[in-house]
C-alpha positions as CSV (number, residue, x, y, z in Angstrom):
1,X,0.0,0.0,0.0
2,X,1.1,3.5,-0.8
3,X,0.3,6.7,1.0
4,X,0.1,10.2,-0.4
5,X,-1.1,13.6,0.9
6,X,-2.8,15.8,-1.7
7,X,-3.5,19.5,-1.2
8,X,-7.1,20.2,-2.3
9,X,-8.6,23.7,-2.7
10,X,-12.3,24.5,-2.5
11,X,-13.2,22.3,0.5
12,X,-15.0,24.3,3.2
13,X,-17.5,22.1,5.1
14,X,-18.5,18.5,6.0
15,X,-20.3,18.0,2.7
16,X,-17.0,18.7,1.0
17,X,-15.2,16.2,3.3
18,X,-17.9,13.5,2.5
19,X,-17.7,14.1,-1.2
20,X,-13.9,13.8,-1.4
21,X,-13.7,10.8,0.9
22,X,-16.6,9.0,-1.0
23,X,-14.9,9.7,-4.4
24,X,-11.7,8.2,-3.2
25,X,-13.5,5.2,-1.6
26,X,-15.3,4.4,-4.8
27,X,-11.9,3.9,-6.5
28,X,-11.0,1.3,-3.9
29,X,-8.8,3.5,-1.8
30,X,-9.1,5.0,1.7
31,X,-9.1,8.8,2.1
32,X,-9.1,10.9,5.2
33,X,-9.7,14.7,4.8
34,X,-8.1,17.2,7.0
35,X,-10.3,20.2,6.4
36,X,-8.2,22.7,8.4
37,X,-5.1,21.9,6.3
38,X,-7.1,21.4,3.1
39,X,-5.5,18.1,2.6
40,X,-6.6,14.5,1.9
41,X,-4.4,11.6,2.9
42,X,-5.0,8.6,0.6
43,X,-3.9,5.0,1.1
44,X,-4.1,3.0,-2.1
45,X,-2.6,0.0,-3.9
46,X,-0.3,1.5,-6.5
47,X,-0.6,-1.7,-8.6
48,X,-4.3,-1.1,-9.1
49,X,-4.7,2.6,-8.9
50,X,-2.7,5.7,-10.1
51,X,-2.3,9.0,-8.4
52,X,-3.7,10.6,-11.5
53,X,-7.0,8.6,-11.2
54,X,-7.3,9.7,-7.6
55,X,-6.7,13.4,-8.6
56,X,-9.3,13.1,-11.4
57,X,-11.9,11.6,-9.1
58,X,-11.5,14.5,-6.6
59,X,-11.6,17.1,-9.3
60,X,-14.7,15.5,-10.8
61,X,-16.4,16.5,-7.5
62,X,-15.6,20.1,-8.1
63,X,-12.4,20.6,-6.1
64,X,-8.9,21.5,-7.3
65,X,-6.0,19.3,-6.5
66,X,-3.0,21.6,-6.3
67,X,-0.3,19.0,-5.4
């Protein structure tokens, strides 16, 4: 398993947290949002999922991944 922390702009409330965590979970990964730091920590299997796919899933929810 790999672990990455992504900076995400546009998150401001619990709905945002739920949207991002759900998008990551639907890919088969685990995400934990830190709203205060505007970050999401993602644990994923790099043999099954790319970082780009994770970023795309978050951005499809309307947020900007800046890292």
